[in-house]
MDAnalysis code that builds the backbone (N, CA, C; Angstrom):
import MDAnalysis as mda
import numpy as np

u = mda.Universe.empty(753, n_residues=251, atom_resindex=np.repeat(np.arange(251), 3), trajectory=True)
u.add_TopologyAttr("name", ["N", "CA", "C"] * 251)
u.add_TopologyAttr("resid", np.arange(1, 252))
u.add_TopologyAttr("resname", ["MET", "THR", "ASP", "ARG", "THR", "TYR", "GLU", "VAL", "GLY", "ASP", "VAL", "VAL", "ALA", "TRP", "ALA", "GLU", "VAL", "PRO", "ASP", "GLY", "ALA", "LEU", "VAL", "PHE", "ASP", "PRO", "GLY", "ASP", "GLU", "ASN", "TRP", "PRO", "GLU", "PRO", "ALA", "HIS", "ALA", "LEU", "ARG", "LEU", "ALA", "GLY", "ARG", "GLY", "ARG", "TRP", "VAL", "HIS", "GLU", "ALA", "ARG", "VAL", "THR", "ASP", "TRP", "THR", "LEU", "GLU", "LEU", "GLU", "ASP", "TRP", "PRO", "TRP", "GLN", "ALA", "GLY", "ALA", "GLU", "GLN", "GLY", "GLN", "GLY", "ALA", "LYS", "GLY", "VAL", "THR", "LEU", "VAL", "ALA", "LEU", "ASN", "LEU", "ARG", "GLY", "ASP", "GLU", "SER", "ALA", "ASP", "GLU", "LEU", "ARG", "ARG", "LEU", "ALA", "GLU", "GLN", "PHE", "GLU", "GLU", "ARG", "GLY", "GLU", "ALA", "ARG", "LEU", "GLU", "ARG", "ILE", "GLN", "VAL", "ALA", "ILE", "ALA", "ALA", "LEU", "HIS", "ALA", "GLY", "ASP", "ARG", "GLY", "GLY", "ALA", "ARG", "GLU", "GLN", "LEU", "LEU", "ALA", "LEU", "TRP", "HIS", "GLU", "LEU", "ALA", "ASP", "ASP", "PRO", "ALA", "ALA", "ARG", "CYS", "VAL", "LEU", "ALA", "HIS", "TYR", "LEU", "ALA", "ASP", "THR", "HIS", "ASP", "ASP", "PRO", "ALA", "ALA", "VAL", "LEU", "GLN", "TRP", "ASP", "GLU", "ARG", "ALA", "LEU", "GLN", "ALA", "ALA", "GLU", "GLY", "LEU", "THR", "ASP", "ALA", "ALA", "LEU", "LYS", "ARG", "LEU", "HIS", "PRO", "ALA", "LEU", "SER", "LEU", "ARG", "GLU", "PHE", "TYR", "PRO", "SER", "LEU", "HIS", "LEU", "ASN", "LEU", "GLY", "GLU", "ALA", "ARG", "ARG", "VAL", "VAL", "GLY", "ASP", "LEU", "ALA", "GLY", "ALA", "ARG", "ALA", "CYS", "ALA", "GLU", "GLN", "ALA", "LEU", "THR", "ALA", "ALA", "ARG", "GLU", "LEU", "ALA", "ASP", "ASP", "GLY", "TYR", "GLY", "GLN", "PHE", "ILE", "ARG", "ALA", "GLY", "ILE", "ARG", "ARG", "LEU", "LEU", "GLU", "ARG", "VAL", "GLY", "SER", "GLU", "ALA"])
u.atoms.positions = np.array([
    [104.949, 62.733, 169.248],
    [105.910, 61.695, 168.871],
    [105.185, 60.544, 168.174],
    [105.895, 59.858, 167.324],
    [105.305, 58.742, 166.604],
    [106.112, 57.486, 166.873],
    [105.625, 56.354, 166.340],
    [106.320, 55.082, 166.511],
    [107.231, 54.779, 165.328],
    [107.462, 55.749, 164.468],
    [108.256, 55.512, 163.271],
    [109.707, 55.211, 163.626],
    [110.417, 54.606, 162.700],
    [111.837, 54.331, 162.859],
    [112.630, 55.488, 162.260],
    [113.585, 55.995, 163.009],
    [114.359, 57.148, 162.564],
    [115.759, 56.721, 162.147],
    [116.315, 57.456, 161.192],
    [117.690, 57.233, 160.758],
    [118.399, 58.568, 160.670],
    [119.709, 58.537, 160.889],
    [120.508, 59.750, 160.731],
    [120.348, 60.259, 159.296],
    [120.124, 61.546, 159.173],
    [119.916, 62.152, 157.859],
    [118.462, 62.424, 157.547],
    [117.533, 61.820, 158.322],
    [116.116, 62.090, 158.107],
    [115.821, 63.560, 158.387],
    [114.944, 64.148, 157.579],
    [114.444, 65.495, 157.833],
    [113.029, 65.344, 158.378],
    [112.814, 65.836, 159.591],
    [111.529, 65.639, 160.263],
    [111.031, 66.968, 160.825],
    [109.753, 66.993, 161.172],
    [109.188, 68.141, 161.872],
    [109.696, 68.143, 163.308],
    [109.715, 69.330, 163.916],
    [110.163, 69.398, 165.308],
    [109.369, 68.437, 166.186],
    [108.080, 68.341, 165.953],
    [107.245, 67.505, 166.808],
    [107.610, 66.029, 166.722],
    [108.341, 65.626, 165.689],
    [108.700, 64.220, 165.495],
    [110.096, 63.893, 165.999],
    [110.823, 64.887, 166.505],
    [112.199, 64.636, 166.941],
    [112.195, 63.708, 168.154],
    [112.882, 62.565, 168.068],
    [112.881, 61.631, 169.215],
    [113.829, 62.096, 170.308],
    [113.569, 61.657, 171.541],
    [114.467, 61.953, 172.645],
    [115.851, 61.375, 172.349],
    [116.871, 62.105, 172.751],
    [118.236, 61.656, 172.534],
    [118.768, 61.942, 171.152],
    [118.052, 62.768, 170.381],
    [118.483, 63.086, 169.018],
    [119.137, 64.456, 168.966],
    [120.264, 64.533, 168.285],
    [120.906, 65.800, 167.965],
    [120.417, 66.207, 166.590],
    [119.885, 67.418, 166.472],
    [119.310, 67.862, 165.211],
    [119.971, 69.157, 164.753],
    [119.855, 69.412, 163.453],
    [120.303, 70.685, 162.885],
    [119.085, 71.433, 162.375],
    [118.913, 72.656, 162.846],
    [117.830, 73.528, 162.394],
    [118.463, 74.614, 161.527],
    [118.144, 74.647, 160.223],
    [118.768, 75.646, 159.339],
    [118.273, 77.052, 159.586],
    [117.183, 77.189, 160.374],
    [116.635, 78.507, 160.628],
    [115.665, 78.939, 159.545],
    [114.898, 79.961, 159.842],
    [113.988, 80.549, 158.873],
    [113.754, 81.993, 159.278],
    [112.735, 82.635, 158.718],
    [112.537, 84.053, 158.989],
    [112.200, 84.321, 160.449],
    [111.651, 83.336, 161.162],
    [111.304, 83.525, 162.568],
    [112.399, 83.061, 163.524],
    [113.319, 82.277, 162.980],
    [114.406, 81.705, 163.793],
    [115.658, 81.772, 162.921],
    [116.228, 82.979, 162.735],
    [117.187, 83.208, 161.651],
    [118.548, 82.548, 161.801],
    [118.931, 82.149, 163.019],
    [120.282, 81.618, 163.207],
    [120.297, 80.099, 163.192],
    [121.018, 79.475, 162.258],
    [121.125, 78.007, 162.258],
    [121.693, 77.513, 163.591],
    [121.239, 76.376, 164.040],
    [121.709, 75.871, 165.332],
    [121.535, 74.362, 165.399],
    [122.293, 73.762, 166.307],
    [122.111, 72.361, 166.644],
    [121.412, 72.299, 168.001],
    [120.572, 71.307, 168.164],
    [119.885, 71.128, 169.443],
    [119.790, 69.648, 169.759],
    [119.898, 69.340, 171.049],
    [119.774, 67.964, 171.522],
    [118.496, 67.863, 172.339],
    [117.582, 67.014, 171.895],
    [116.327, 66.845, 172.629],
    [116.474, 65.739, 173.655],
    [116.076, 66.049, 174.875],
    [116.106, 65.088, 175.956],
    [114.717, 65.004, 176.573],
    [114.533, 64.100, 177.489],
    [113.226, 63.942, 178.121],
    [112.958, 65.136, 179.039],
    [112.080, 66.028, 178.612],
    [111.677, 67.158, 179.434],
    [112.621, 68.339, 179.405],
    [113.709, 68.256, 178.678],
    [114.617, 69.399, 178.588],
    [115.383, 69.331, 177.275],
    [116.160, 70.337, 177.016],
    [116.915, 70.358, 175.767],
    [118.230, 71.079, 175.937],
    [119.055, 71.004, 174.924],
    [120.356, 71.677, 174.951],
    [120.588, 72.306, 173.578],
    [120.685, 73.617, 173.543],
    [121.093, 74.286, 172.313],
    [122.606, 74.242, 172.225],
    [123.128, 73.974, 171.055],
    [124.570, 73.849, 170.850],
    [125.000, 74.892, 169.836],
    [125.871, 75.799, 170.260],
    [126.375, 76.824, 169.347],
    [127.872, 76.937, 169.543],
    [128.631, 76.569, 168.494],
    [130.091, 76.563, 168.556],
    [130.533, 75.736, 169.761],
    [131.259, 76.331, 170.704],
    [131.768, 75.545, 171.834],
    [130.885, 75.696, 173.071],
    [129.718, 76.292, 172.917],
    [128.843, 76.537, 174.067],
    [127.623, 75.626, 174.016],
    [127.162, 75.247, 175.165],
    [125.917, 74.497, 175.288],
    [125.039, 75.225, 176.297],
    [123.816, 75.510, 175.886],
    [122.859, 76.156, 176.777],
    [121.770, 75.145, 177.131],
    [121.661, 74.848, 178.419],
    [120.648, 73.887, 178.867],
    [119.380, 74.632, 179.271],
    [118.241, 73.988, 179.079],
    [116.992, 74.555, 179.572],
    [116.042, 73.420, 179.912],
    [115.104, 73.726, 180.766],
    [114.077, 72.772, 181.125],
    [112.726, 73.390, 180.808],
    [111.906, 72.669, 180.052],
    [110.594, 73.149, 179.646],
    [109.599, 72.007, 179.697],
    [108.366, 72.360, 179.903],
    [107.319, 71.373, 179.703],
    [107.252, 71.057, 178.212],
    [107.022, 69.804, 177.855],
    [107.076, 69.409, 176.457],
    [106.145, 70.241, 175.588],
    [104.968, 70.630, 176.137],
    [104.041, 71.375, 175.292],
    [104.558, 72.782, 174.983],
    [105.574, 73.229, 175.710],
    [106.131, 74.560, 175.462],
    [107.343, 74.537, 174.547],
    [107.776, 73.362, 174.139],
    [108.968, 73.287, 173.304],
    [108.686, 73.877, 171.930],
    [109.704, 74.424, 171.289],
    [109.484, 74.977, 169.945],
    [109.006, 73.925, 168.960],
    [109.394, 72.647, 169.170],
    [108.944, 71.631, 168.212],
    [107.493, 71.236, 168.436],
    [106.885, 71.682, 169.525],
    [105.450, 71.496, 169.673],
    [104.684, 72.691, 169.105],
    [105.243, 73.889, 169.278],
    [104.563, 75.097, 168.809],
    [105.053, 75.546, 167.440],
    [105.970, 74.772, 166.872],
    [106.609, 75.206, 165.629],
    [105.643, 75.492, 164.501],
    [104.580, 74.680, 164.381],
    [103.643, 74.873, 163.274],
    [102.977, 76.232, 163.361],
    [102.710, 76.684, 164.594],
    [102.050, 77.973, 164.761],
    [103.048, 79.128, 164.660],
    [104.244, 78.934, 165.196],
    [105.210, 80.020, 165.277],
    [106.131, 80.087, 164.061],
    [106.140, 79.047, 163.271],
    [107.009, 79.049, 162.103],
    [108.388, 78.510, 162.382],
    [108.733, 78.247, 163.646],
    [110.060, 77.758, 163.967],
    [110.248, 76.345, 163.418],
    [111.316, 76.142, 162.674],
    [111.574, 74.824, 162.129],
    [110.509, 74.365, 161.163],
    [109.806, 75.323, 160.536],
    [108.684, 74.950, 159.678],
    [109.118, 74.079, 158.512],
    [110.381, 74.215, 158.085],
    [110.869, 73.434, 156.964],
    [111.516, 72.123, 157.401],
    [111.462, 71.840, 158.693],
    [112.001, 70.590, 159.184],
    [113.427, 70.726, 159.683],
    [113.843, 69.776, 160.482],
    [115.197, 69.718, 161.012],
    [115.795, 68.371, 160.635],
    [117.103, 68.317, 160.587],
    [117.800, 67.099, 160.177],
    [118.338, 66.360, 161.391],
    [118.111, 65.052, 161.427],
    [118.640, 64.227, 162.503],
    [120.127, 63.966, 162.241],
    [120.965, 64.492, 163.117],
    [122.417, 64.407, 162.959],
    [122.986, 63.212, 163.716],
    [122.421, 62.906, 164.872],
    [122.858, 61.753, 165.670],
    [121.678, 61.298, 166.518],
    [121.655, 60.006, 166.849],
    [120.535, 59.430, 167.591],
    [121.028, 58.692, 168.830],
    [120.114, 58.490, 169.767],
    [120.362, 57.684, 170.967],
    [121.511, 58.207, 171.813],
    [121.580, 59.522, 171.968],
    [122.622, 60.110, 172.807],
    [122.208, 60.054, 174.274],
    [123.210, 60.099, 175.150],
    [122.949, 59.984, 176.586],
    [122.353, 61.272, 177.154],
    [122.838, 62.405, 176.641],
    [122.384, 63.690, 177.150],
    [123.440, 64.429, 177.932],
    [124.535, 63.742, 178.309],
    [125.580, 64.409, 179.083],
    [126.835, 64.658, 178.253],
    [126.698, 64.596, 176.927],
    [127.850, 64.846, 176.050],
    [128.313, 66.300, 176.182],
    [129.600, 66.506, 176.063],
    [130.137, 67.868, 176.120],
    [129.868, 68.591, 174.814],
    [130.074, 69.905, 174.832],
    [129.906, 70.695, 173.607],
    [130.847, 70.200, 172.522],
    [132.084, 69.855, 172.912],
    [133.049, 69.369, 171.916],
    [132.588, 68.049, 171.304],
    [132.042, 67.158, 172.127],
    [131.551, 65.875, 171.608],
    [130.397, 66.086, 170.632],
    [129.486, 66.968, 170.994],
    [128.341, 67.227, 170.119],
    [128.790, 67.889, 168.824],
    [129.762, 68.787, 168.927],
    [130.256, 69.454, 167.722],
    [130.952, 68.456, 166.800],
    [131.675, 67.498, 167.383],
    [132.337, 66.478, 166.554],
    [131.300, 65.629, 165.813],
    [130.215, 65.307, 166.493],
    [129.153, 64.543, 165.835],
    [128.580, 65.333, 164.661],
    [128.398, 66.633, 164.848],
    [127.891, 67.477, 163.763],
    [128.880, 67.528, 162.613],
    [130.173, 67.625, 162.931],
    [131.198, 67.672, 161.886],
    [131.264, 66.355, 161.117],
    [131.123, 65.239, 161.816],
    [131.141, 63.936, 161.150],
    [129.972, 63.808, 160.185],
    [128.820, 64.340, 160.580],
    [127.660, 64.305, 159.694],
    [127.925, 65.147, 158.443],
    [128.515, 66.322, 158.619],
    [128.830, 67.188, 157.481],
    [129.851, 66.524, 156.562],
    [130.841, 65.852, 157.139],
    [131.861, 65.175, 156.327],
    [131.245, 64.049, 155.505],
    [130.265, 63.354, 156.070],
    [129.579, 62.306, 155.320],
    [128.892, 62.893, 154.097],
    [128.253, 64.068, 154.277],
    [127.610, 64.730, 153.158],
    [128.597, 65.174, 152.099],
    [129.756, 65.662, 152.531],
    [130.782, 66.105, 151.583],
    [131.304, 64.926, 150.763],
    [131.459, 63.766, 151.396],
    [131.935, 62.587, 150.672],
    [130.911, 62.139, 149.633],
    [129.634, 62.209, 149.985],
    [128.586, 61.853, 149.031],
    [128.616, 62.794, 147.841],
    [128.728, 64.087, 148.116],
    [128.736, 65.073, 147.041],
    [129.907, 64.842, 146.095],
    [131.068, 64.543, 146.653],
    [132.247, 64.323, 145.817],
    [132.033, 63.148, 144.864],
    [131.439, 62.069, 145.338],
    [131.199, 60.901, 144.485],
    [130.163, 61.213, 143.403],
    [129.139, 61.993, 143.759],
    [128.148, 62.392, 142.758],
    [128.795, 63.255, 141.688],
    [129.649, 64.172, 142.105],
    [130.311, 65.062, 141.153],
    [131.232, 64.293, 140.211],
    [131.898, 63.263, 140.715],
    [132.761, 62.438, 139.862],
    [131.925, 61.752, 138.787],
    [130.762, 61.227, 139.164],
    [129.882, 60.547, 138.203],
    [129.347, 61.526, 137.163],
    [128.958, 62.721, 137.598],
    [128.446, 63.729, 136.668],
    [129.544, 64.179, 135.712],
    [130.762, 64.291, 136.223],
    [131.888, 64.672, 135.362],
    [132.113, 63.617, 134.282],
    [131.964, 62.333, 134.634],
    [132.100, 61.262, 133.638],
    [131.031, 61.395, 132.566],
    [129.809, 61.746, 132.973],
    [128.727, 61.940, 132.008],
    [129.050, 63.090, 131.061],
    [129.501, 64.193, 131.594],
    [129.826, 65.360, 130.768],
    [131.024, 65.101, 129.861],
    [131.871, 64.154, 130.277],
    [133.035, 63.810, 129.451],
    [132.686, 62.815, 128.354],
    [131.434, 62.363, 128.312],
    [130.993, 61.453, 127.261],
    [130.951, 59.995, 127.645],
    [131.329, 59.665, 128.869],
    [131.310, 58.271, 129.318],
    [129.939, 57.969, 129.917],
    [128.935, 57.822, 129.081],
    [127.578, 57.641, 129.582],
    [127.414, 56.306, 130.306],
    [128.057, 55.256, 129.776],
    [127.957, 53.956, 130.431],
    [128.595, 53.962, 131.808],
    [129.789, 54.535, 131.905],
    [130.467, 54.610, 133.194],
    [129.709, 55.488, 134.179],
    [129.189, 56.608, 133.682],
    [128.417, 57.508, 134.541],
    [127.158, 56.816, 135.039],
    [126.489, 56.091, 134.132],
    [125.272, 55.397, 134.525],
    [125.562, 54.376, 135.626],
    [126.636, 53.640, 135.483],
    [126.998, 52.632, 136.482],
    [127.247, 53.283, 137.838],
    [127.995, 54.402, 137.858],
    [128.297, 55.087, 139.116],
    [127.048, 55.706, 139.735],
    [126.252, 56.382, 138.907],
    [125.051, 57.038, 139.413],
    [124.039, 56.022, 139.943],
    [123.909, 54.891, 139.245],
    [122.962, 53.872, 139.680],
    [123.397, 53.244, 141.003],
    [124.707, 53.034, 141.165],
    [125.207, 52.495, 142.432],
    [124.908, 53.465, 143.578],
    [125.089, 54.756, 143.318],
    [124.796, 55.761, 144.334],
    [123.298, 55.840, 144.620],
    [122.488, 55.669, 143.582],
    [121.032, 55.691, 143.766],
    [120.589, 54.632, 144.766],
    [121.140, 53.428, 144.650],
    [120.776, 52.353, 145.575],
    [121.397, 52.578, 146.954],
    [122.609, 53.102, 146.978],
    [123.319, 53.288, 148.238],
    [122.706, 54.413, 149.080],
    [122.248, 55.473, 148.413],
    [121.778, 56.663, 149.123],
    [120.255, 56.715, 149.199],
    [119.658, 55.563, 149.473],
    [118.196, 55.489, 149.557],
    [117.649, 56.344, 150.693],
    [118.514, 56.714, 151.658],
    [118.064, 57.509, 152.803],
    [118.224, 59.006, 152.576],
    [118.625, 59.412, 151.374],
    [118.920, 60.826, 151.110],
    [118.091, 61.305, 149.924],
    [116.895, 61.845, 150.154],
    [116.037, 62.260, 149.035],
    [116.643, 63.366, 148.187],
    [117.431, 64.247, 148.775],
    [118.073, 65.311, 147.994],
    [119.064, 64.710, 146.999],
    [119.881, 63.773, 147.473],
    [120.846, 63.124, 146.590],
    [120.135, 62.337, 145.505],
    [119.064, 61.633, 145.862],
    [118.353, 60.819, 144.875],
    [117.659, 61.688, 143.829],
    [117.225, 62.869, 144.214],
    [116.643, 63.789, 143.241],
    [117.680, 64.175, 142.186],
    [118.869, 64.542, 142.657],
    [119.945, 64.919, 141.735],
    [120.391, 63.721, 140.900],
    [120.518, 62.564, 141.533],
    [120.957, 61.367, 140.824],
    [119.987, 60.981, 139.714],
    [118.681, 60.982, 140.023],
    [117.688, 60.629, 139.011],
    [117.702, 61.635, 137.863],
    [117.881, 62.900, 138.193],
    [117.938, 63.961, 137.186],
    [119.029, 63.669, 136.155],
    [120.191, 63.227, 136.637],
    [121.308, 62.946, 135.730],
    [121.240, 61.542, 135.143],
    [120.648, 60.602, 135.865],
    [120.496, 59.255, 135.311],
    [119.649, 59.274, 134.046],
    [118.683, 60.167, 133.972],
    [117.866, 60.271, 132.764],
    [118.737, 60.575, 131.549],
    [119.785, 61.354, 131.754],
    [120.661, 61.749, 130.642],
    [121.599, 60.630, 130.201],
    [121.652, 59.547, 130.973],
    [122.553, 58.447, 130.598],
    [121.864, 57.401, 129.722],
    [120.571, 57.595, 129.444],
    [119.800, 56.595, 128.704],
    [119.388, 57.105, 127.329],
    [119.295, 56.166, 126.375],
    [118.750, 56.456, 125.047],
    [117.295, 56.039, 124.939],
    [116.904, 55.020, 125.683],
    [115.540, 54.507, 125.634],
    [114.576, 55.552, 126.198],
    [113.626, 56.051, 125.402],
    [112.702, 57.082, 125.887],
    [111.944, 56.675, 127.142],
    [111.581, 55.396, 127.253],
    [110.846, 54.949, 128.438],
    [111.712, 55.060, 129.695],
    [113.005, 54.741, 129.558],
    [113.912, 54.842, 130.697],
    [114.145, 56.298, 131.076],
    [114.279, 57.163, 130.066],
    [114.442, 58.595, 130.330],
    [113.230, 59.122, 131.098],
    [112.046, 58.753, 130.635],
    [110.817, 59.179, 131.295],
    [110.774, 58.694, 132.739],
    [111.145, 57.444, 132.955],
    [111.098, 56.876, 134.299],
    [111.997, 57.648, 135.257],
    [113.209, 57.975, 134.804],
    [114.131, 58.673, 135.693],
    [113.725, 60.128, 135.903],
    [113.167, 60.768, 134.889],
    [112.693, 62.134, 135.079],
    [111.514, 62.168, 136.049],
    [110.648, 61.147, 135.990],
    [109.550, 61.063, 136.947],
    [110.083, 60.844, 138.358],
    [111.104, 60.007, 138.487],
    [111.680, 59.759, 139.807],
    [112.334, 61.018, 140.372],
    [112.970, 61.793, 139.515],
    [113.607, 63.023, 139.981],
    [112.580, 63.983, 140.569],
    [111.452, 64.143, 139.858],
    [110.419, 65.055, 140.345],
    [109.760, 64.494, 141.607],
    [109.549, 63.189, 141.652],
    [108.971, 62.577, 142.854],
    [109.878, 62.776, 144.061],
    [111.192, 62.641, 143.850],
    [112.139, 62.815, 144.957],
    [112.162, 64.249, 145.451],
    [111.837, 65.198, 144.555],
    [111.843, 66.614, 144.938],
    [110.661, 66.975, 145.820],
    [109.594, 66.185, 145.747],
    [108.409, 66.474, 146.548],
    [108.738, 66.305, 148.033],
    [108.464, 67.323, 148.782],
    [108.756, 67.279, 150.210],
    [110.157, 67.733, 150.567],
    [111.009, 67.972, 149.565],
    [112.348, 68.473, 149.838],
    [112.292, 69.924, 150.298],
    [113.303, 70.338, 151.023],
    [113.456, 71.732, 151.416],
    [114.767, 72.262, 150.835],
    [114.871, 73.582, 150.762],
    [116.126, 74.175, 150.330],
    [117.269, 73.748, 151.246],
    [116.964, 73.628, 152.548],
    [118.005, 73.229, 153.494],
    [118.569, 71.863, 153.147],
    [117.695, 70.924, 152.762],
    [118.160, 69.582, 152.407],
    [119.038, 69.622, 151.164],
    [118.628, 70.402, 150.161],
    [119.434, 70.517, 148.946],
    [120.760, 71.198, 149.225],
    [120.736, 72.235, 150.054],
    [121.964, 72.984, 150.323],
    [122.941, 72.182, 151.167],
    [122.447, 71.207, 151.929],
    [123.380, 70.320, 152.624],
    [124.132, 69.459, 151.631],
    [123.514, 69.180, 150.491],
    [124.191, 68.417, 149.443],
    [125.167, 69.311, 148.696],
    [124.710, 70.529, 148.368],
    [125.579, 71.517, 147.716],
    [124.987, 72.892, 147.982],
    [125.796, 73.837, 148.496],
    [125.254, 75.148, 148.875],
    [124.668, 75.947, 147.720],
    [125.012, 75.593, 146.476],
    [124.497, 76.345, 145.331],
    [123.126, 75.867, 144.875],
    [122.679, 74.716, 145.384],
    [121.400, 74.169, 144.939],
    [120.229, 74.837, 145.651],
    [119.135, 75.021, 144.922],
    [117.913, 75.540, 145.525],
    [116.719, 74.998, 144.751],
    [115.619, 74.773, 145.458],
    [114.408, 74.283, 144.802],
    [113.900, 75.291, 143.781],
    [114.028, 76.560, 144.085],
    [113.547, 77.607, 143.183],
    [114.189, 77.479, 141.806],
    [115.464, 77.124, 141.759],
    [116.160, 76.993, 140.480],
    [116.049, 75.596, 139.896],
    [115.786, 74.601, 140.734],
    [115.787, 73.216, 140.279],
    [114.441, 72.796, 139.687],
    [113.351, 73.268, 140.280],
    [112.024, 72.831, 139.852],
    [111.737, 73.106, 138.376],
    [112.046, 74.290, 137.836],
    [111.759, 74.522, 136.412],
    [112.441, 73.499, 135.506],
    [113.688, 73.147, 135.841],
    [114.427, 72.180, 135.046],
    [113.809, 70.792, 135.157],
    [113.368, 70.409, 136.361],
    [112.746, 69.097, 136.543],
    [111.468, 68.977, 135.722],
    [110.628, 70.010, 135.770],
    [109.385, 69.994, 134.989],
    [109.674, 70.016, 133.484],
    [110.656, 70.792, 133.079],
    [111.014, 70.882, 131.659],
    [111.491, 69.532, 131.134],
    [112.379, 68.883, 131.848],
    [112.906, 67.595, 131.400],
    [111.810, 66.537, 131.336],
    [110.936, 66.530, 132.348],
    [109.845, 65.560, 132.337],
    [108.897, 65.844, 131.172],
    [108.647, 67.107, 130.881],
    [107.785, 67.453, 129.757],
    [108.358, 66.983, 128.435],
    [109.651, 67.166, 128.238],
    [110.279, 66.719, 127.001],
    [110.233, 65.191, 126.892],
    [110.461, 64.512, 128.020],
    [110.401, 63.042, 128.016],
    [108.999, 62.557, 127.659],
    [107.991, 63.220, 128.163],
    [106.614, 62.835, 127.835],
    [106.294, 63.133, 126.378],
    [106.825, 64.220, 125.857],
    [106.598, 64.529, 124.434],
    [107.188, 63.450, 123.552],
    [108.374, 62.992, 123.887],
    [109.066, 62.000, 123.064],
    [108.290, 60.686, 123.016],
    [107.623, 60.318, 124.124],
    [106.866, 59.062, 124.122],
    [105.440, 59.260, 123.614],
    [105.115, 60.471, 123.186],
    [103.808, 60.713, 122.586],
    [102.731, 61.206, 123.525],
    [103.073, 61.493, 124.766],
    [102.097, 61.998, 125.731],
    [102.087, 63.525, 125.646],
    [101.407, 64.057, 124.629],
    [101.441, 65.495, 124.392],
    [100.694, 66.276, 125.470],
    [99.598, 65.717, 125.970],
    [98.855, 66.399, 127.033],
    [99.711, 66.506, 128.297],
    [100.407, 65.411, 128.633],
    [101.295, 65.431, 129.789],
    [102.453, 66.375, 129.590],
    [102.984, 66.403, 128.360],
    [104.091, 67.308, 128.053],
    [103.661, 68.756, 128.196],
    [102.467, 69.075, 127.716],
    [101.967, 70.443, 127.817],
    [101.775, 70.846, 129.277],
    [101.247, 69.929, 130.077],
    [101.042, 70.226, 131.496],
    [102.376, 70.499, 132.197],
    [103.381, 69.701, 131.863],
    [104.706, 69.905, 132.454],
    [105.302, 71.241, 132.016],
    [105.128, 71.579, 130.732],
    [105.653, 72.851, 130.218],
    [105.014, 74.023, 130.947],
    [103.712, 73.924, 131.210],
    [103.022, 74.999, 131.921],
    [103.504, 75.095, 133.368],
    [103.752, 73.937, 133.995],
    [104.291, 73.953, 135.353],
    [105.702, 74.531, 135.367],
    [106.493, 74.182, 134.355],
    [107.841, 74.726, 134.261],
    [107.801, 76.236, 134.071],
    [106.860, 76.697, 133.250],
    [106.721, 78.129, 132.985],
    [106.365, 78.879, 134.266],
    [105.461, 78.301, 135.048],
    [105.088, 78.922, 136.324],
    [106.272, 78.955, 137.281],
    [106.981, 77.834, 137.376],
    [108.125, 77.767, 138.287],
    [109.249, 78.698, 137.850],
    [109.393, 78.905, 136.529],
    [110.476, 79.729, 135.994],
    [110.294, 81.208, 136.312],
    [109.112, 81.595, 136.756],
    [108.914, 82.994, 137.147],
    [109.805, 83.386, 138.314],
    [110.221, 82.373, 139.077],
    [111.077, 82.619, 140.236],
    [112.551, 82.728, 139.857],
    [112.887, 82.414, 138.603],
    [114.283, 82.443, 138.189],
    [114.749, 83.863, 137.912],
    [116.008, 84.101, 138.181],
    [116.606, 85.398, 137.845],
    [116.751, 85.518, 136.332],
    [116.883, 86.730, 135.860],
    [117.061, 86.973, 134.425],
    [118.551, 86.919, 134.091],
    [119.143, 85.751, 134.361],
    [120.563, 85.559, 134.072],
    [120.707, 84.468, 133.016],
    [121.915, 83.989, 132.810],
    [122.150, 82.989, 131.775],
    [121.361, 81.718, 132.012],
    [121.336, 81.262, 133.253],
    [120.603, 80.030, 133.560],
    [119.108, 80.226, 133.352],
    [118.575, 81.331, 133.853],
    [117.151, 81.599, 133.699],
    [116.738, 81.700, 132.241],
    [117.568, 82.361, 131.435],
    [117.270, 82.497, 130.008],
    [117.328, 81.149, 129.302],
    [118.287, 80.320, 129.708],
    [118.422, 78.981, 129.116],
    [117.176, 78.136, 129.388],
    [116.706, 78.149, 130.634],
    [115.532, 77.353, 130.999],
    [114.289, 77.882, 130.295],
    [114.108, 79.186, 130.256],
    [112.918, 79.761, 129.604],
    [112.923, 79.458, 128.108],
    [114.092, 79.478, 127.493],
    [114.181, 79.144, 126.067],
    [113.801, 77.685, 125.844],
    [114.216, 76.806, 126.752],
    [113.860, 75.397, 126.645],
    [112.362, 75.181, 126.791],
    [111.744, 75.941, 127.674],
    [110.289, 75.827, 127.857],
    [109.562, 76.288, 126.601],
    [110.025, 77.379, 125.999],
    [109.393, 77.877, 124.763],
    [109.508, 76.841, 123.652],
    [110.674, 76.217, 123.539],
    [110.861, 75.192, 122.499],
    [109.923, 74.013, 122.729],
    [109.771, 73.611, 123.991],
    [108.892, 72.493, 124.300],
    [107.450, 72.826, 123.925],
    [107.000, 74.005, 124.265],
    [105.642, 74.410, 123.934],
    [105.432, 74.467, 122.428],
    [106.430, 74.927, 121.698],
    [106.330, 74.987, 120.235],
    [106.259, 73.584, 119.656],
    [107.063, 72.668, 120.160],
    [107.057, 71.296, 119.653],
    [105.741, 70.604, 119.959],
    [105.234, 70.802, 121.150],
    [103.949, 70.189, 121.515],
    [102.839, 70.750, 120.630],
    [102.876, 72.050, 120.370],
    [101.862, 72.666, 119.516],
    [101.906, 72.177, 118.090],
    [103.113, 71.988, 117.565],
    [103.253, 71.554, 116.175],
    [102.917, 70.084, 115.981],
    [103.040, 69.281, 117.055],
    [102.793, 67.853, 116.957],
    [101.375, 67.469, 117.352],
    [100.618, 68.422, 117.890],
    [99.262, 68.118, 118.345],
    [98.338, 67.847, 117.153],
])
């Protein structure tokens, strides 16, 4: 445990989960079933649908202590509620989980409205909405990654475009697929990273940083190996080829 300050929505390692916290574990190859768990002093409660399973363990035997070795929760768990008493019913805990999910759905809806304004040609209006969300959702790195990605498209100034593309990639560092999928189930780091590197490379090319642009293009090319050979994958790979050609011709 650490002395850090926790907030609802934080994604933390199992070992960092504070007592009295309800968390969501998306699961992984070693722990395939998503679940909610409430950590208490010296014991825990797994929450699945309307059932609660209590157990008592020594802290060193908890999955969040052995998780690094066993792979359990290796991608982190999300803090859904804090400072709980420990005697909440299954229904109470499930309601807390539902309220957390509803908060995420409301955020997604507002982001989608702003993106729709951008696609409709209202760049000024989209920028205003996206920027307000950027400041409001400072506790949500997944949302800020998406917001910065689109905020870059609302600017004409190359320096501003570069700044937002850099922020988008910075926000992606440390993100997990689980965090992105809580924002939208269709999002994944595997598909997002090539686009982030490609956009940053183009922004660097425009400001004259050809070495930086080339490095980004190469990173995008590496990341694009994970893309499927579908319309999106072909679109991204074509963009990477164009960037490499432009950097080569301008060198």
